[in-house]
Backbone as CSV, one residue per row, in Angstrom:
resi,resn,N_x,N_y,N_z,CA_x,CA_y,CA_z,C_x,C_y,C_z
1,UNK,-14.936,112.471,-63.517,-15.315,111.119,-63.141,-14.338,110.158,-63.819
2,UNK,-13.835,109.210,-63.084,-12.888,108.231,-63.600,-13.606,107.156,-64.412
3,UNK,-12.871,106.541,-65.315,-13.425,105.473,-66.148,-13.963,104.343,-65.270
4,UNK,-13.228,104.004,-64.208,-13.677,102.909,-63.340,-15.011,103.243,-62.677
5,UNK,-15.238,104.514,-62.352,-16.517,104.918,-61.756,-17.664,104.763,-62.755
6,UNK,-17.393,105.128,-64.003,-18.418,105.001,-65.048,-18.739,103.531,-65.298
7,UNK,-17.693,102.703,-65.379,-17.905,101.265,-65.576,-18.711,100.660,-64.426
8,UNK,-18.395,101.073,-63.216,-19.103,100.559,-62.048,-20.572,100.976,-62.071
9,UNK,-20.828,102.213,-62.449,-22.207,102.688,-62.545,-22.982,101.892,-63.602
10,UNK,-22.358,101.643,-64.741,-23.005,100.850,-65.797,-23.238,99.410,-65.344
11,UNK,-22.280,98.845,-64.629,-22.422,97.475,-64.132,-23.598,97.369,-63.172
12,UNK,-23.717,98.335,-62.298,-24.855,98.329,-61.349,-26.178,98.410,-62.076
13,UNK,-26.237,99.284,-63.095,-27.480,99.445,-63.839,-27.830,98.167,-64.599
14,UNK,-26.840,97.528,-65.207,-27.093,96.256,-65.906,-27.567,95.187,-64.928
15,UNK,-26.962,95.143,-63.747,-27.376,94.162,-62.741,-28.818,94.422,-62.312
16,UNK,-29.160,95.686,-62.123,-30.529,96.041,-61.733,-31.510,95.638,-62.832
17,UNK,-31.172,95.953,-64.079,-32.049,95.608,-65.196,-32.172,94.096,-65.361
18,UNK,-31.093,93.372,-65.113,-31.163,91.903,-65.252,-32.126,91.299,-64.234
19,UNK,-32.182,91.893,-63.037,-33.116,91.385,-62.019,-34.568,91.693,-62.377
20,UNK,-34.787,92.803,-63.066,-36.151,93.212,-63.406,-36.656,92.609,-64.715
21,UNK,-35.745,92.080,-65.510,-36.098,91.582,-66.836,-36.973,90.327,-66.721
22,UNK,-38.041,90.290,-67.511,-38.941,89.136,-67.499,-38.465,88.022,-68.425
23,UNK,-37.692,88.391,-69.445,-37.156,87.398,-70.374,-35.879,86.819,-69.769
24,UNK,-35.903,85.534,-69.493,-34.781,84.885,-68.798,-33.481,84.993,-69.581
25,UNK,-33.548,84.814,-70.900,-32.343,84.894,-71.733,-31.744,86.298,-71.730
26,UNK,-32.590,87.288,-71.863,-32.121,88.679,-71.851,-31.580,89.045,-70.466
27,UNK,-32.255,88.598,-69.433,-31.802,88.858,-68.071,-30.432,88.263,-67.806
28,UNK,-30.214,87.058,-68.284,-28.914,86.408,-68.120,-27.834,87.162,-68.900
29,UNK,-28.175,87.605,-70.116,-27.217,88.360,-70.925,-26.850,89.671,-70.226
30,UNK,-27.827,90.341,-69.654,-27.555,91.577,-68.917,-26.681,91.308,-67.699
31,UNK,-26.939,90.196,-67.022,-26.128,89.840,-65.862,-24.678,89.581,-66.273
32,UNK,-24.488,88.904,-67.402,-23.132,88.636,-67.891,-22.412,89.931,-68.264
33,UNK,-23.124,90.852,-68.887,-22.537,92.158,-69.205,-22.165,92.887,-67.917
34,UNK,-23.024,92.791,-66.933,-22.749,93.419,-65.641,-21.464,92.876,-65.031
35,UNK,-21.299,91.569,-65.078,-20.093,90.950,-64.519,-18.844,91.406,-65.273
36,UNK,-18.935,91.517,-66.591,-17.786,91.983,-67.379,-17.471,93.444,-67.065
37,UNK,-18.498,94.248,-66.868,-18.280,95.653,-66.525,-17.645,95.794,-65.140
38,UNK,-18.094,94.982,-64.189,-17.482,94.998,-62.852,-16.002,94.623,-62.947
39,UNK,-15.704,93.609,-63.747,-14.322,93.181,-63.927,-13.484,94.292,-64.556
40,UNK,-14.033,94.946,-65.564,-13.327,96.050,-66.218,-13.118,97.209,-65.248
41,UNK,-14.110,97.490,-64.410,-13.979,98.564,-63.425,-12.853,98.258,-62.448
42,UNK,-12.773,97.024,-62.018,-11.705,96.620,-61.107,-10.346,96.760,-61.785
43,UNK,-10.255,96.318,-63.026,-9.002,96.432,-63.774,-8.575,97.877,-63.942
44,UNK,-9.522,98.752,-64.265,-9.207,100.176,-64.414,-8.774,100.795,-63.094
45,UNK,-9.427,100.411,-62.012,-9.050,100.934,-60.700,-7.644,100.482,-60.325
46,UNK,-7.309,99.232,-60.640,-5.959,98.735,-60.356,-4.918,99.478,-61.192
47,UNK,-5.236,99.737,-62.462,-4.313,100.481,-63.317,-4.107,101.897,-62.790
48,UNK,-5.182,102.519,-62.365,-5.073,103.878,-61.833,-4.218,103.901,-60.576
49,UNK,-4.367,102.881,-59.734,-3.569,102.792,-58.510,-2.105,102.574,-58.856
50,UNK,-1.837,101.669,-59.801,-0.459,101.408,-60.229,0.173,102.665,-60.814
51,UNK,-0.596,103.401,-61.630,-0.080,104.632,-62.233,0.245,105.675,-61.185
52,UNK,-0.608,105.797,-60.177,-0.359,106.810,-59.151,0.852,106.443,-58.303
53,UNK,1.113,105.158,-58.128,2.290,104.736,-57.368,3.567,104.903,-58.186
54,UNK,3.459,104.778,-59.504,4.638,104.861,-60.365,4.988,106.293,-60.750
55,UNK,4.063,107.224,-60.546,4.307,108.614,-60.912,5.366,109.196,-59.993
56,UNK,6.448,109.700,-60.578,7.493,110.280,-59.729,6.992,111.534,-59.037
57,UNK,7.368,111.665,-57.823,6.969,112.839,-57.044,8.164,113.781,-56.962
58,UNK,7.900,115.064,-56.967,9.015,116.006,-56.880,9.762,115.844,-55.568
59,UNK,11.067,115.973,-55.651,11.894,115.840,-54.455,11.663,117.035,-53.544
60,UNK,11.668,116.768,-52.275,11.536,117.853,-51.302,12.917,118.429,-51.045
61,UNK,13.006,119.711,-51.094,14.281,120.384,-50.830,14.238,120.925,-49.419
62,UNK,15.210,120.546,-48.641,15.289,121.006,-47.257,16.056,122.313,-47.257
63,UNK,15.428,123.304,-46.699,16.056,124.612,-46.606,16.709,124.713,-45.241
64,UNK,17.997,125.062,-45.251,18.693,125.158,-43.974,18.192,126.368,-43.198
65,UNK,18.279,126.269,-41.900,17.788,127.329,-41.037,18.654,128.566,-41.115
66,UNK,18.141,129.676,-40.655,18.870,130.943,-40.667,20.036,130.862,-39.697
67,UNK,21.059,131.647,-39.970,22.210,131.684,-39.065,23.342,130.822,-39.513
68,UNK,23.258,130.228,-40.668,24.373,129.408,-41.127,25.384,130.232,-41.840
């Protein structure tokens, strides 16, 4: 499981708990944590995408056909 997936799962859970919380201050704090986790998940996903694009790929070697 990627870090961004874990962050996203935690963000969803915090958002769910913030909606269910009866204490307005605690609910708002949970919502703010959720927003920060969503932001971190997005940042991690962007980093992972950038890393995968920057990773050098092995060169393909073309093998000449028989009969040369």
